[in-house]
C-alpha positions in Angstrom: -0.5 25.6 28.4 -1.1 22.3 26.7 -3.2 22.2 23.6 -6.4 20.2 24.1 -7.2 17.3 21.9 -10.6 16.4 20.6 -11.7 12.8 19.8 -13.9 12.8 16.8 -16.6 10.2 16.4 -16.7 7.8 13.4 -19.5 9.9 11.9 -17.6 13.1 12.3 -14.4 11.6 10.7 -16.5 10.3 7.8 -18.1 13.8 7.3 -14.7 15.5 7.3 -13.3 12.9 4.9 -16.3 13.4 2.6 -15.9 17.1 2.8 -12.2 16.9 1.8 -13.1 14.7 -1.2 -15.7 17.1 -2.2 -13.2 20.0 -2.1 -10.8 17.9 -4.2 -13.6 17.3 -6.8 -14.4 21.0 -6.9 -10.7 21.9 -7.4 -10.6 19.3 -10.2 -13.6 20.8 -12.0 -12.3 24.3 -11.5 -8.8 23.4 -12.9 -10.4 21.8 -15.9 -12.6 24.8 -16.4 -9.6 27.2 -16.4 -7.5 25.0 -18.7 -10.5 24.3 -21.0 -10.6 27.9 -22.1 -7.2 27.6 -23.7 -7.0 23.8 -24.3 -9.9 22.1 -25.9 -8.6 18.6 -25.0 -8.7 19.5 -21.3 -12.4 19.1 -21.4 -12.0 15.3 -22.0 -10.4 15.0 -18.5 -13.3 16.8 -16.8 -15.4 15.1 -14.1 -18.4 15.3 -16.4 -16.6 13.1 -18.9 -14.6 10.8 -16.5 -17.3 9.8 -14.0 -19.9 8.7 -16.7 -17.0 6.7 -18.4 -16.1 5.1 -15.0 -19.7 4.0 -14.5 -20.0 2.6 -18.0 -16.7 0.7 -17.7 -17.7 -0.8 -14.4 -21.2 -1.8 -15.5 -19.7 -3.4 -18.6 -17.1 -5.3 -16.5 -14.4 -3.9 -18.7 -12.6 -2.3 -15.8 -13.7 -4.7 -13.1 -11.6 -7.5 -14.5 -8.5 -5.3 -14.6 -9.1 -4.1 -11.1 -9.4 -7.6 -9.8 -6.2 -8.7 -11.5 -4.4 -5.7 -10.0 -5.8 -6.4 -6.5 -4.6 -10.1 -6.8 -1.1 -8.9 -7.7 -1.1 -6.6 -4.7 -2.3 -9.4 -2.4 0.4 -11.8 -3.6 3.1 -9.2 -3.3 2.0 -8.3 0.3 1.8 -12.0 1.2 5.5 -12.6 0.2 6.6 -9.4 1.9 4.9 -10.4 5.1 6.2 -14.0 4.8 9.8 -12.7 4.5 9.6 -9.5 6.4 8.0 -10.6 9.7 10.5 -13.3 10.5 13.4 -11.1 9.5 12.0 -8.2 11.6 11.5 -10.5 14.6 15.1 -11.8 14.3 16.6 -8.3 13.9 14.6 -7.0 16.8 15.7 -9.8 19.1 19.4 -9.7 18.2 21.5 -6.5 18.4 24.3 -8.2 16.5 22.1 -9.1 13.7 20.6 -5.6 13.6 24.1 -4.0 13.4 25.2 -6.4 10.7 22.2 -6.0 8.5 21.2 -2.3 9.0 23.7 -1.0 6.4 22.8 -3.5 3.7 19.0 -3.1 4.3 19.2 0.6 4.2 21.2 0.5 1.0 18.7 -1.8 -0.7 15.7 0.1 0.7 16.9 3.3 -0.9 17.1 1.7 -4.4 13.9 2.5 -6.3 12.0 -0.8 -7.0 11.3 0.5 -10.5 15.1 0.4 -11.2 15.0 -3.4 -10.9 12.4 -3.7 -13.7 14.8 -4.6 -16.5 16.6 -7.1 -14.2 13.3 -8.6 -13.1 12.2 -9.1 -16.7 15.5 -10.8 -17.6 15.3 -13.1 -14.6 11.6 -14.0 -14.5 10.5 -13.2 -18.1 7.4 -11.3 -19.1 4.2 -11.9 -17.0 3.1 -11.8 -13.4 6.4 -13.2 -11.9 8.4 -9.9 -12.3 5.5 -7.9 -11.0 5.3 -10.1 -7.9 9.0 -9.7 -7.3 8.9 -5.9 -7.6 5.9 -5.5 -5.4 7.3 -7.8 -2.7 10.7 -6.1 -2.9 9.1 -2.7 -2.4 6.8 -3.8 0.4 9.2 -5.8 2.5 11.2 -2.9 4.0 8.6 -1.1 6.0 7.4 -4.5 7.3 11.0 -5.4 8.4 11.7 -2.1 10.0 8.4 -1.7 11.8 8.5 -5.3 13.1 11.9 -4.9 14.5 11.0 -1.6 16.1 7.9 -3.3 17.6 10.1 -6.0 19.1 12.6 -3.5 20.5 10.0 -1.5 22.3 8.8 -4.5 24.3 9.2 -4.3 28.0 12.1 -6.7 28.8 10.5 -7.5 32.1 7.8 -9.4 30.2 10.4 -11.7 28.7 12.2 -12.2 32.0 8.9 -13.1 33.6 8.1 -15.6 30.9 11.5 -17.2 31.2 11.2 -17.4 34.9 7.9 -19.3 34.4 9.7 -21.8 32.2 8.0 -20.7 29.0 9.4 -22.2 25.8 10.7 -20.0 23.0 7.6 -20.8 21.0 5.3 -19.7 23.8 7.3 -16.5 24.3 7.0 -15.8 20.6 3.3 -16.5 20.3 2.1 -15.0 23.7 4.4 -12.0 24.2 6.5 -11.0 21.2 4.0 -11.3 18.4 1.1 -9.7 20.3 3.4 -6.9 21.6 4.8 -6.1 18.2 1.5 -6.5 16.2 0.6 -2.8 16.3 4.0 -2.0 14.6 3.5 -4.8 12.2 0.1 -3.5 11.1 1.7 0.0 10.7 4.3 -1.5 8.5 1.6 -3.3 6.5 -0.2 0.0 6.0 2.9 1.7 4.8 3.6 -1.3 2.5 0.2 -1.1 1.0 0.8 2.6 0.1 4.1 1.8 -1.5 2.9 -1.2 -3.4 -0.2 0.6 -4.8 2.0 3.5 -6.1 4.4 1.3 -8.0 1.8 -1.2 -9.2 0.8 0.9 -12.3 4.3 1.2 -13.8 5.0 -2.4 -12.9 1.9 -3.4 -15.0 3.4 -1.7 -18.0 6.0 -4.6 -18.3 4.2 -6.3 -21.2 1.2 -7.9 -19.4 -2.2 -7.8 -21.0 -4.3 -7.0 -17.9 -4.4 -4.8 -14.9 -5.0 -1.1 -14.2 -1.5 -0.1 -15.5 -2.1 -2.0 -18.7 -5.5 -0.4 -19.1 -4.0 3.1 -18.8 -1.6 2.3 -21.7 -4.5 0.9 -23.7 -6.7 4.1 -23.2 -3.7 6.2 -24.1 -3.2 4.3 -27.4 -6.9 4.5 -28.2 -6.9 8.2 -27.3 -9.8 7.5 -24.9 -8.9 10.3 -22.5 -12.1 10.2 -20.5 -11.6 6.5 -19.8 -8.0 7.2 -18.9 -9.2 9.7 -16.3 -11.8 7.2 -15.1 -9.1 4.7 -14.4 -7.1 7.3 -12.4 -10.2 8.0 -10.3 -10.7 4.2 -9.7 -7.0 3.8 -8.7 -7.4 6.6 -6.2 -10.6 5.1 -4.8 -9.2 1.6 -4.5 -6.0 2.8 -2.9 -8.1 4.9 -0.5 -10.2 1.8 0.4 -7.1 -0.3 1.0 -5.5 2.2 3.2 -8.7 2.7 5.2 -8.9 -1.1 5.7 -5.4 -1.2 7.0 -6.0 1.8 9.3 -9.2 0.1 10.6 -7.3 -3.1 11.3 -4.7 -1.2 13.3 -7.3 0.8 15.2 -9.2 -2.4 16.0 -6.1 -4.1 17.3 -5.1 -1.1 19.4 -8.5 -0.9 21.0 -8.7 -4.6 21.6 -5.3 -4.6 23.4 
């Protein structure tokens, strides 16, 4: 007997998502309440301290500037990852020889933590945004390459044969068949890349820059402003949630339109 599936409406999905976030907030408050009995400093991390600090920082534009700088770095890193990853993924998906010759090297590089390249990136590019762009692009390019190549390989070869029989040029085949057919996988790779980039962004912004959410976390730690530190963590989670939801929405829109 097959298990039935239920399609939830957008309103129901939103309600369930809000309910999950509410449960998370209650667990946060309960955990702080338990720890606060034995550790006075734990109260500084409570929702009652963090949320007012978050509102104050946003209204004063102290945190907004850092958030915008971080989002800019994410956008630049994803741009270069897409710029490099999509053509490479298309080439690998279309050529079995290229796939066989690059799989080992790519898997080796993919398994090296991007954060382990931090000292080398600083030595090569100096202190500033350049090493951060490199690290974010390096981390994001692999899911884009792998998903793009997988999207090309799953294409029905009869489409390509039909296009060639109609004397379609390589450019027309690429634009009309290959890219649209693989776009769903490319968007999946983009969503995975966003998650990876957002996770490693904070430690990357501890490379000596003077702005960004990672820098602000170090600053709050040095000032012993623990309620502001927790506020930044909440903002990082909220922005990451919004970025992932946007990527998911793009993928869903593309799938429905196709």
